[in-house]
C-alpha positions as CSV (number, residue, x, y, z in Angstrom):
1,M,-14.8,-19.2,3.1
2,A,-13.2,-17.9,6.3
3,L,-9.5,-17.2,6.3
4,R,-7.5,-18.0,9.5
5,F,-4.7,-15.8,10.5
6,R,-1.6,-17.1,12.2
7,H,0.2,-13.7,12.5
8,L,-0.4,-10.1,11.2
9,L,3.0,-8.7,10.5
10,G,2.3,-6.2,7.7
11,I,0.0,-5.2,4.9
12,E,2.6,-5.9,2.1
13,S,2.4,-9.7,2.6
14,L,-1.4,-9.8,2.6
15,T,-3.5,-10.7,-0.4
16,T,-6.3,-8.5,-1.5
17,E,-8.7,-11.2,-0.5
18,Q,-7.3,-11.2,3.1
19,I,-7.6,-7.4,3.3
20,L,-11.2,-7.5,2.2
21,F,-12.0,-10.4,4.5
22,L,-10.7,-8.5,7.6
23,L,-12.6,-5.3,6.6
24,D,-15.8,-7.4,6.2
25,Q,-15.2,-9.1,9.5
26,S,-14.9,-5.7,11.2
27,K,-18.4,-4.6,10.2
28,P,-20.3,-6.6,12.9
29,F,-17.9,-5.2,15.5
30,Q,-18.7,-1.7,14.3
31,E,-22.3,-2.4,15.1
32,F,-21.3,-4.0,18.4
33,Q,-19.8,-0.6,19.6
34,R,-23.4,0.8,19.6
35,Y,-24.7,-1.9,22.0
36,P,-25.4,-0.8,25.6
37,L,-23.6,-3.9,26.9
38,K,-20.3,-4.1,25.2
39,K,-19.0,-7.5,26.4
40,L,-18.7,-10.9,24.6
41,A,-17.4,-14.2,25.9
42,T,-16.0,-15.2,22.6
43,L,-12.3,-15.3,23.8
44,R,-13.0,-16.1,27.4
45,G,-10.0,-17.9,28.9
46,K,-7.6,-16.4,26.4
47,T,-4.8,-13.9,27.3
48,V,-3.3,-11.3,25.0
49,A,0.2,-9.9,25.9
50,L,0.6,-6.3,24.9
51,A,4.3,-5.8,24.5
52,F,4.9,-2.1,23.9
53,F,8.5,-1.1,23.6
54,E,7.6,2.4,22.4
55,P,5.2,4.9,23.9
56,S,1.6,4.4,22.8
57,T,-1.8,5.6,23.9
58,R,-4.4,5.0,21.2
59,T,-3.1,1.7,19.8
60,R,-2.3,0.2,23.2
61,I,-5.7,1.2,24.7
62,S,-7.5,0.1,21.6
63,F,-6.0,-3.4,21.6
64,A,-6.6,-3.7,25.4
65,T,-10.2,-2.7,25.0
66,A,-10.7,-5.0,22.0
67,A,-9.4,-7.9,24.0
68,A,-11.6,-7.1,27.0
69,R,-14.7,-6.7,24.9
70,L,-14.1,-10.1,23.5
71,G,-13.8,-11.6,27.0
72,A,-10.0,-12.0,26.9
73,D,-7.5,-10.9,29.5
74,A,-4.7,-8.5,28.7
75,M,-1.2,-8.7,30.0
76,L,0.5,-5.3,29.7
77,F,4.2,-4.8,29.3
78,Q,5.7,-1.4,28.9
79,A,9.4,-0.7,28.4
80,E,9.6,2.1,30.9
81,G,10.7,0.5,34.2
82,S,11.2,-2.9,32.7
83,S,14.3,-5.1,32.6
84,L,15.1,-3.5,29.2
85,K,16.6,-0.7,31.3
86,K,19.0,-3.3,32.7
87,G,20.1,-4.5,29.3
88,E,17.7,-7.4,28.6
89,S,17.3,-8.1,24.9
90,L,14.1,-8.0,22.9
91,L,14.2,-11.8,22.4
92,D,14.7,-12.5,26.1
93,T,11.9,-10.2,27.0
94,V,9.3,-11.7,24.7
95,R,10.4,-15.2,25.6
96,T,9.8,-14.3,29.2
97,L,6.3,-13.1,28.3
98,E,5.7,-16.3,26.3
99,A,6.6,-18.4,29.3
100,M,3.7,-16.8,31.1
101,M,1.5,-18.6,28.5
102,P,-0.4,-15.8,26.7
103,D,-2.2,-16.9,23.6
104,A,-0.9,-14.1,21.4
105,I,1.5,-11.1,21.6
106,V,0.7,-7.6,20.2
107,L,4.1,-6.0,19.7
108,R,5.2,-2.4,19.1
109,H,8.9,-1.7,18.7
110,S,11.2,1.0,17.4
111,A,13.1,-1.4,15.1
112,S,11.8,-2.1,11.6
113,G,11.3,-5.9,11.3
114,A,11.0,-6.5,15.0
115,A,7.6,-8.2,14.6
116,E,8.8,-10.6,12.0
117,F,11.9,-11.3,14.1
118,V,9.8,-12.2,17.1
119,A,7.2,-14.2,15.1
120,A,9.9,-16.4,13.7
121,R,11.1,-17.4,17.2
122,L,7.9,-17.8,19.2
123,E,5.2,-20.4,19.1
124,I,2.3,-18.1,19.5
125,P,0.7,-15.6,17.1
126,V,2.3,-12.1,16.8
127,I,0.4,-9.0,15.8
128,N,2.4,-6.0,14.6
129,A,1.3,-2.8,16.4
130,G,4.0,-0.8,14.6
131,D,7.7,-1.6,13.9
132,G,10.0,1.3,13.4
133,A,9.4,3.1,10.1
134,H,8.3,-0.2,8.5
135,E,4.6,-0.9,8.9
136,H,1.5,-0.3,11.1
137,P,-1.0,-2.8,9.6
138,T,-4.0,-2.2,11.8
139,Q,-3.8,1.5,11.2
140,A,-4.0,1.0,7.5
141,L,-6.9,-1.4,7.9
142,L,-8.9,1.0,10.1
143,D,-8.1,3.8,7.6
144,A,-9.4,1.6,4.8
145,L,-12.5,0.8,6.7
146,T,-13.1,4.5,7.3
147,I,-12.6,5.3,3.7
148,R,-15.0,2.6,2.5
149,D,-17.6,3.7,5.0
150,R,-17.4,7.4,4.0
151,K,-16.9,7.0,0.3
152,G,-18.8,3.8,-0.4
153,M,-15.8,1.9,-1.8
154,L,-12.0,1.6,-1.7
155,E,-11.3,1.6,-5.4
156,H,-9.6,4.2,-7.6
157,W,-9.5,7.2,-5.3
158,N,-6.9,10.0,-5.5
159,V,-5.1,9.7,-2.1
160,T,-2.8,12.4,-0.8
161,I,-0.5,11.7,2.1
162,I,1.1,14.8,3.7
163,G,4.0,15.0,6.1
164,D,7.0,13.1,7.3
165,I,6.8,10.2,4.8
166,L,10.3,8.9,5.4
167,H,9.7,8.0,9.1
168,S,6.1,7.0,8.8
169,R,5.0,3.4,9.1
170,V,1.4,4.6,8.7
171,A,2.3,6.0,5.2
172,R,4.0,2.8,4.1
173,S,1.1,0.5,5.2
174,N,-1.4,2.8,3.6
175,I,0.6,2.8,0.3
176,H,0.7,-1.0,0.3
177,L,-3.0,-1.3,1.0
178,L,-4.6,1.4,-1.0
179,S,-2.5,0.8,-4.1
180,R,-4.0,-2.8,-4.2
181,F,-7.4,-1.1,-5.0
182,G,-6.1,1.1,-7.8
183,C,-5.8,4.2,-5.8
184,R,-3.4,6.9,-7.1
185,I,-1.2,8.1,-4.3
186,T,0.5,11.4,-4.0
187,L,3.1,11.9,-1.4
188,C,3.8,15.5,-0.2
189,G,6.2,16.9,2.3
190,P,9.7,18.4,2.7
191,P,12.1,16.8,0.1
192,M,14.4,15.3,2.8
193,W,11.4,13.4,4.1
194,M,10.4,12.0,0.7
195,P,13.2,9.8,-0.7
196,A,12.8,8.7,-4.4
197,E,12.5,5.0,-3.3
198,M,9.1,5.7,-1.9
199,E,7.7,5.7,-5.4
200,S,8.9,2.1,-5.8
201,L,6.7,0.9,-2.9
202,A,3.7,0.4,-5.2
203,P,2.3,1.3,-8.6
204,G,0.7,4.7,-9.0
205,V,2.8,6.6,-6.4
206,R,4.2,10.0,-7.1
207,R,5.9,12.7,-5.1
208,T,5.6,16.5,-4.9
209,A,6.9,19.1,-2.5
210,R,4.1,21.5,-3.4
211,I,1.0,21.0,-1.2
212,E,-1.2,22.9,-3.7
213,E,-0.3,20.4,-6.4
214,A,-0.8,17.4,-4.1
215,L,-4.3,18.5,-3.0
216,D,-5.7,19.3,-6.5
217,G,-8.4,16.8,-7.1
218,A,-7.7,14.7,-4.0
219,D,-10.5,12.4,-2.7
220,V,-8.8,11.3,0.5
221,I,-6.2,13.2,2.5
222,I,-4.1,11.6,5.2
223,T,-2.1,14.0,7.3
224,L,0.7,12.6,9.3
225,R,2.1,13.6,12.7
226,V,5.4,15.3,12.2
227,Q,8.3,16.0,14.5
228,T,10.0,19.2,13.2
229,E,13.0,18.7,15.5
230,R,14.8,15.5,14.7
231,Q,18.3,15.2,16.3
232,H,21.1,14.9,13.8
233,E,18.7,15.2,10.8
234,P,17.7,18.2,8.6
235,S,14.3,19.5,9.5
236,L,12.0,22.4,9.3
237,S,11.0,24.8,12.1
238,P,7.4,24.6,13.2
239,E,6.8,28.0,11.6
240,E,8.3,26.8,8.3
241,Y,6.2,23.6,8.3
242,I,3.0,25.5,9.0
243,L,3.7,27.9,6.1
244,L,4.5,25.2,3.6
245,Y,2.5,22.1,4.6
246,Q,-0.2,22.7,7.2
247,L,-3.6,21.4,6.0
248,T,-5.8,24.6,6.3
249,P,-9.4,25.2,5.2
250,E,-8.1,27.3,2.3
251,R,-5.8,24.5,1.0
252,L,-8.5,21.9,1.6
253,R,-10.7,23.7,-0.9
254,R,-8.3,22.6,-3.7
255,A,-9.5,19.0,-3.1
256,H,-12.8,17.6,-4.2
257,P,-15.7,19.0,-2.2
258,D,-16.5,15.6,-0.8
259,A,-12.9,14.8,0.1
260,I,-12.3,13.3,3.5
261,V,-9.4,14.0,6.0
262,L,-7.8,11.3,8.1
263,H,-5.1,11.6,10.8
264,P,-3.6,8.6,12.6
265,G,-2.9,10.6,15.8
266,P,-1.7,11.9,18.1
267,M,-2.5,15.1,16.4
268,N,-0.5,18.3,16.7
269,R,-3.3,20.8,16.3
270,G,-2.0,24.0,14.7
271,L,1.0,22.3,13.3
272,E,0.3,19.7,10.6
273,I,-3.5,20.4,10.6
274,D,-5.6,23.5,11.3
275,P,-8.1,22.9,14.1
276,A,-10.9,24.1,11.8
277,V,-10.1,21.1,9.5
278,A,-9.5,18.7,12.3
279,D,-13.0,19.5,13.7
280,G,-14.7,20.1,10.4
281,P,-17.3,18.0,8.6
282,Q,-14.7,16.4,6.3
283,S,-12.7,15.1,9.2
284,C,-12.8,11.4,10.0
285,V,-10.6,11.5,13.1
286,I,-13.1,10.3,15.6
287,E,-14.5,7.6,13.3
288,Q,-10.9,6.3,12.8
289,V,-10.7,5.7,16.6
290,T,-14.0,3.8,16.7
291,N,-13.1,1.8,13.6
292,G,-9.7,0.9,15.1
293,L,-11.5,-0.8,17.9
294,A,-13.7,-2.8,15.4
295,V,-10.7,-3.8,13.3
296,R,-8.7,-5.0,16.3
297,M,-11.6,-6.9,17.7
298,A,-12.0,-8.6,14.3
299,L,-8.3,-9.4,14.1
300,L,-8.1,-10.9,17.6
301,F,-11.2,-12.9,16.9
302,Q,-9.6,-14.3,13.7
303,V,-6.2,-15.1,15.4
304,L,-7.6,-16.5,18.6
305,G,-11.1,-17.8,17.9
306,T,-11.6,-21.5,17.4
307,P,-13.0,-22.9,14.1
308,A,-16.4,-23.4,15.9
309,D,-16.6,-19.6,16.6
310,S,-16.9,-18.6,13.0
311,P,-18.3,-20.1,9.8
312,G,-16.1,-22.0,7.4
313,E,-12.8,-23.7,7.8
314,G,-9.5,-21.9,8.3
315,T,-7.2,-21.9,5.4
316,N,-4.6,-19.3,4.7
317,A,-2.2,-17.9,7.3
318,A,-1.2,-14.3,7.0
319,N,2.6,-14.0,7.7
């Protein structure tokens, strides 16, 4: 039975059934990317507002492309040069966008909880494209799709996440999702970027500051983008981070021979990941980008499509 989605605000609030449903719905759109003519009329007449209050390249372009390939129009808002510079609030800005009658808003904002705040105050669906250090649900879904494609299933893998865990919405969403499928998750990075409360996010989560220990027996490795210079926060120099935490070919050999490597991008080559790993046979970086388009097409289809567009009747809303 098809599940209809009102919003997508995070992974934590989704059921396992809803996660699997979205992954399954993404499969036809993976195949669609191989077609010579990549254009559908499924959402013709619909408009998606892309409200990005933070810089973004991959996610913004991916959502815009997903909307266009489904036949929808995209209304792009970027904070730079907007009325936000004149002191306009988030709520006033999104209400102005809503008054232009889009059918959904894709929102990225630096404040954790921004998507939920907006969804509670607007009449149209809201999709979270990243809110502060809270969640990035579509990134976790595309990562899960990539893992399932490469490894054949999602269940019971040893997953290692390396980098700035504290500030990473990608890490949080992946922890929420992968733990649902019995994955054992090891977090690795500088101690100041791995607070103890991260272990309480889900069962089977542990922390270590030693990358060799984190990589032993790993099946899936997710390297995070790091900023080694954070104002008013303790940090590491680039040289220190490379020495202690860069994913190199030598370190990768501690993982299982068929382990795969993911990176959400943008990637700092030579800092968090060695170019030989980023471009090697175990890297899934390019697949992640393609799968992100499939996931976002599937999500927009589920949020904006009419019941006649897909089999079954809509039931549960994802809030």
